[in-house]
C-alpha positions in Angstrom: 158.2 118.0 223.2 158.0 114.4 223.1 160.4 113.8 220.0 163.2 115.2 221.5 165.6 113.7 223.4 167.4 115.8 225.8 170.4 113.0 226.8 167.3 110.9 227.7 167.9 107.6 228.1 165.7 105.4 226.1 165.5 101.7 225.0 165.0 100.9 221.6 164.0 97.3 220.5 167.0 96.2 218.2 165.4 93.5 215.4 168.6 93.4 213.2 166.1 95.4 210.6 167.0 98.2 209.0 163.9 100.0 210.3 165.3 99.5 214.2 168.6 100.3 212.9 167.8 103.6 211.4 165.3 104.4 214.6 168.6 103.8 216.5 170.4 106.5 214.6 167.6 109.1 214.5 167.4 108.9 218.3 171.1 109.3 218.8 170.8 112.5 216.5 168.1 114.1 218.4 170.1 113.9 221.4 168.4 111.1 223.3 170.7 108.4 224.7 169.8 104.9 223.5 170.2 101.0 224.7 170.0 98.2 222.2 167.7 95.6 223.3 166.7 92.7 221.3 164.0 90.2 222.6 164.7 86.3 221.6 161.6 84.8 221.1 160.7 81.0 220.0 160.0 78.7 217.4 157.8 75.5 216.6 160.5 73.4 216.7 159.8 70.3 214.6 161.8 68.5 212.2 159.5 70.1 209.1 160.0 73.7 210.0 162.9 75.2 207.4 163.1 78.0 210.4 164.9 77.0 213.0 165.4 80.4 214.7 162.8 82.8 214.9 162.8 85.5 211.8 162.5 88.3 214.3 165.6 87.3 216.0 168.1 84.5 215.2 171.8 84.3 215.6 172.7 86.7 212.4 169.9 89.5 213.4 171.7 89.5 216.9 175.5 89.9 215.0 173.6 92.8 212.9 172.4 94.8 216.0 175.0 94.4 218.0 177.3 95.2 215.4 175.2 98.4 214.7 175.2 98.8 218.2 179.0 98.7 218.6 179.5 101.3 215.6 177.2 104.1 217.2 178.8 103.5 220.9 175.4 102.4 222.0 175.0 99.6 225.0 173.3 96.6 223.7 171.4 93.6 225.3 169.6 90.1 224.6 166.8 89.0 226.8 165.4 86.2 226.2 161.3 85.9 226.4 161.4 82.5 224.3 159.1 80.8 226.7 157.0 84.0 227.3 156.9 83.8 223.0 155.4 80.0 223.9 153.1 80.8 226.1 151.8 83.8 224.8 151.9 83.6 221.4 152.6 80.4 219.8 149.7 79.0 222.1 147.2 82.0 220.8 147.8 81.1 217.3 146.8 77.0 218.4 144.2 78.3 220.4 142.4 80.3 217.6 142.9 77.6 215.1 141.7 74.9 217.5 138.4 76.8 217.5 138.7 77.5 213.7 139.1 81.1 214.0 142.2 83.1 211.8 144.8 84.0 213.6 147.0 87.5 213.6 150.0 86.7 216.1 151.6 90.1 215.5 148.5 92.7 217.2 148.8 90.0 219.7 152.4 90.0 220.2 153.2 93.2 220.4 150.4 94.1 222.8 151.3 91.4 224.6 155.0 90.5 224.8 156.9 92.7 222.5 156.0 95.9 223.8 155.7 94.5 227.3 158.5 92.7 227.6 160.5 95.9 226.5 158.5 98.2 228.9 159.4 95.6 231.7 163.3 95.7 230.7 163.3 99.5 230.8 161.4 100.0 234.2 163.8 97.4 235.6 166.6 99.2 234.3 164.8 103.1 236.0 164.2 104.0 232.0 161.0 105.3 230.7 161.1 105.3 227.2 160.6 102.9 224.5 161.4 102.9 220.8 160.8 101.0 218.0 161.5 101.0 214.3 157.5 100.7 213.5 155.9 103.3 210.5 153.5 105.3 213.0 153.1 108.5 214.9 152.4 109.1 218.7 150.9 112.7 219.7 149.1 114.5 222.6 145.7 115.1 222.3 145.5 119.0 224.0 142.0 118.9 224.8 141.8 115.4 226.7 146.0 115.1 227.8 145.7 111.6 226.3 148.1 110.1 223.5 146.8 109.4 220.0 148.0 106.9 217.6 148.1 108.1 213.9 149.3 106.4 210.8 152.5 106.9 209.6 153.9 109.4 207.0 154.5 106.2 204.4 151.1 105.1 203.8 151.6 101.8 201.9 154.1 101.1 205.1 152.0 101.8 207.7 151.7 99.9 210.9 149.0 101.3 213.2 147.3 98.5 212.3 148.8 96.1 213.7 149.7 98.8 217.0 145.9 99.0 217.6 145.7 97.3 220.6 148.8 98.6 222.3 148.0 100.1 225.6 146.7 103.9 225.9 149.4 104.5 228.5 152.0 103.6 226.8 151.4 106.1 224.1 153.1 108.7 225.9 156.3 106.9 226.3 156.7 105.0 223.5 159.0 107.3 220.3 158.4 105.9 216.9 161.3 107.7 215.0 160.4 106.5 211.2 156.7 108.0 211.6 157.7 110.7 209.4 160.1 109.2 207.0 159.2 107.2 203.6 160.7 103.8 203.3 163.0 104.9 200.2 164.5 107.9 203.1 165.1 104.5 205.8 167.1 103.0 202.9 168.8 106.0 201.9 170.0 106.5 205.6 171.3 103.5 205.9 173.5 103.9 202.8 175.0 107.1 204.3 175.5 105.2 207.4 177.9 102.8 205.5 174.6 99.8 206.3 175.4 97.9 202.9 173.9 94.8 204.7 171.0 96.6 204.8 170.4 97.3 200.6 171.3 93.3 200.1 169.1 91.3 202.7 165.2 90.5 201.7 162.5 91.2 204.6 160.6 87.1 205.2 157.6 86.4 203.9 157.0 83.9 206.9 155.4 83.9 210.0 158.2 84.7 212.6 158.2 81.6 214.0 157.0 79.0 211.5 157.9 78.9 207.6 154.5 78.9 205.3 156.3 75.9 203.8 155.6 73.9 207.0 152.4 75.0 208.3 149.8 72.3 206.9 152.4 69.9 208.7 152.0 72.4 212.2 148.1 72.0 211.7 148.2 68.4 211.3 150.7 67.7 214.6 149.5 70.6 216.6 145.6 71.1 215.9 144.9 67.3 214.3 142.9 66.2 211.2 139.2 66.4 211.3 137.6 65.1 207.8 134.2 66.5 207.0 132.5 66.9 203.4 133.2 69.5 201.2 129.7 71.0 200.0 128.7 73.4 197.1 126.4 76.5 197.7 123.3 73.8 196.6 124.7 71.9 199.4 125.8 69.1 197.6 129.1 67.2 198.6 131.6 67.3 195.9 134.5 66.7 198.5 136.4 65.8 201.7 138.8 67.9 204.0 141.1 67.8 206.8 139.5 69.9 209.3 137.9 73.2 209.3 141.4 74.7 210.2 143.6 74.4 207.4 141.2 76.9 205.7 140.5 80.6 205.9 137.3 82.4 204.2 138.1 83.6 200.6 141.1 81.2 200.6 141.2 79.8 196.9 144.3 77.5 197.1 145.1 74.3 198.6 141.2 73.2 198.4 142.4 70.5 196.0 139.0 70.1 193.7 138.4 69.1 190.3 136.6 71.4 187.9 138.2 74.4 190.1 139.3 77.0 191.4 137.1 77.0 194.1 136.7 79.8 197.1 136.1 79.0 200.4 132.7 80.8 201.5 131.8 79.1 204.7 132.7 77.1 208.1 130.0 75.0 209.1 131.1 74.6 212.6 127.5 72.1 213.4 128.0 70.1 210.6 132.0 70.3 209.7 131.4 71.2 206.4 133.5 73.5 204.2 131.1 75.6 201.9 133.0 76.3 199.1 131.5 78.6 195.8 133.1 78.8 191.8 132.3 82.3 191.8 134.7 84.3 193.5 132.2 87.6 193.7 129.6 85.7 195.7 127.3 87.3 197.7 127.6 85.2 200.6 131.8 85.9 200.6 131.1 89.5 201.9 129.8 91.0 204.9 128.5 94.5 205.9 127.9 94.6 209.9 130.9 92.8 211.6 130.6 91.5 215.4 133.3 92.8 217.4 134.5 91.5 220.7 138.1 93.0 222.9 137.8 96.4 221.4 140.6 98.7 222.3 140.7 102.4 222.3 144.3 102.8 221.7 143.8 106.6 221.7 141.4 107.0 224.3 137.8 106.2 224.6 135.2 107.1 222.4 131.6 108.1 222.3 129.6 106.0 220.2 128.1 106.1 217.6 130.5 107.9 215.2 131.5 107.4 211.5 135.0 106.0 211.1 136.9 104.0 208.4 137.9 101.0 209.0 139.5 97.6 207.7 139.3 93.8 208.4 143.4 93.4 207.4 146.7 94.9 207.2 147.1 95.4 203.5 143.6 96.2 202.9 141.9 100.0 201.4 139.7 101.6 204.0 136.0 101.6 204.0 133.4 103.9 205.4 131.6 102.7 208.6 129.8 103.6 211.8 131.2 102.1 215.1 128.4 101.6 217.5 127.1 99.7 220.6 124.0 97.5 220.4 122.9 95.4 223.4 126.5 96.1 225.1 128.2 94.3 221.9 130.2 96.3 219.3 129.1 96.7 216.2 130.9 97.6 213.1 128.8 98.2 210.0 130.6 99.1 206.8 128.8 101.3 204.0 129.9 98.5 201.1 130.2 94.8 202.0 133.7 93.8 202.8 135.0 90.6 201.4 136.6 87.6 203.0 135.2 88.7 206.6 137.2 86.3 208.8 137.0 85.4 212.9 140.0 85.3 214.7 140.9 88.5 212.6 140.8 92.5 214.1 138.8 95.1 212.4 140.9 98.5 213.2 139.2 101.6 213.1 140.4 105.4 212.0 139.3 109.0 212.3 141.2 110.9 210.0 144.8 109.7 210.3 144.1 108.9 214.0 144.0 105.0 214.9 141.0 105.3 217.5 141.5 101.5 217.8 140.8 98.2 216.8 138.8 94.5 218.0 138.6 90.6 217.7 136.2 89.6 215.2 133.5 87.2 216.3 131.5 87.2 213.3 
């Protein structure tokens, strides 16, 4: 059984948080021989950025991870991948914004940096398995022999959405110890282990490489100011914007127009106009059919068309839909219109508890 250690070596991605720390505890109890590895990421280097170290891997988190590993008699290493993070995640973030899309750096990071880096370190050291503190499960499909990505027991904390772009070939060697636990159970284990620091530590709501308060400055300095007209649904000019990349579909805050609140309905790229409405339930804000690209079948190839449940953002409820192929393109058609569909975000599909994969929203 994949979930039984039998004294096998395994690399555990350590963030210095409660989840990865308890994942380490559980792996030890299951008989694995874990090695803790923290990845050092970069930040946006600017005086306006309140985050001077990456939230996921600052000196404090490294010290916590090292303390946990020492207490459990586990080797611990720090691997500097800051240059790869700059090139693979921050540059991706900039590129998407320049194209007036709404990026999702976590999905890209998991695929192209985090798991890739952990597996590289593991392979360089003769180790086959990698573990993290994500809330999800993996399971072998006995009929196909492929591994599947499944929802965790804690549906509120389930992280399959952000893992949808992992490689199928990785799943057989990924161990996710928290898949059968609720978050409250994880905190209870931390308390019993004497890891009191996690009972007081708050989880950051910022991007890991830039503070939310610095986002406007980031957009201005890295992408630039590209003024244009703000128009209402009748086409009347009612204001001016600094650049379409400062906004996302469905946004309410930051439009700064009197007589509001207004909601962003559309970004007209040809005329560089921002289209807004006073009606938060404007029909133009919701779409049923979504064009996807780069669809990743994380749990193995699926024959299309197929009925699925899907969502277009992490914290959204699932909606019934059909995933189909039309003239070589992947289309996701929802039964009911979905609010604020934004290009650059990811639509992720499920069949029951199985995450079959996700794709990049084009339009």
